C-alpha positions, 0 to 999 in steps of 0.5 A: 486470469493472471492479470487478476492475480497480479492485481491482488498481489499489488493490492496486498503489497499496497496494503501492507506497505501502508501499514508499515508507514502508519506505524510510529518510527522507533529507535533501536532502544524501542523508544518512539523517535521525536518528530522533525518539524515538516520541511525544516530543511531543503532536502525534505522539500526537494524530495517532496517535489521529486515524489510529486513529479514522479507520481505525475509522470506515472500512468494510473493502471486502467480501471477494472470492469464490473466482472473483473471487480467481481472476480477479485472480490471473490478471490479475496473472499476465498483467500480470506477463508483460507487464512481464517477458517470458520470457527466451529 
């Protein structure tokens, strides 16, 4: 049961990181920053190569069994009810 809780935590963290990365970049004054052209300097390209190597080197976590997926869905459903109670 504990590994399942860890997987839920990781999934929630990944979702929150995805939302943070999807938000437009803003400067200190609240205005969006102008975008830089992609691959405009060598450090961007070197960083991309390092990221791809790191992803390739990391092993993927094992897939969940059908029972584990069902339990995970149930836990997410229960947490959703705790966070957003039914309107009456």
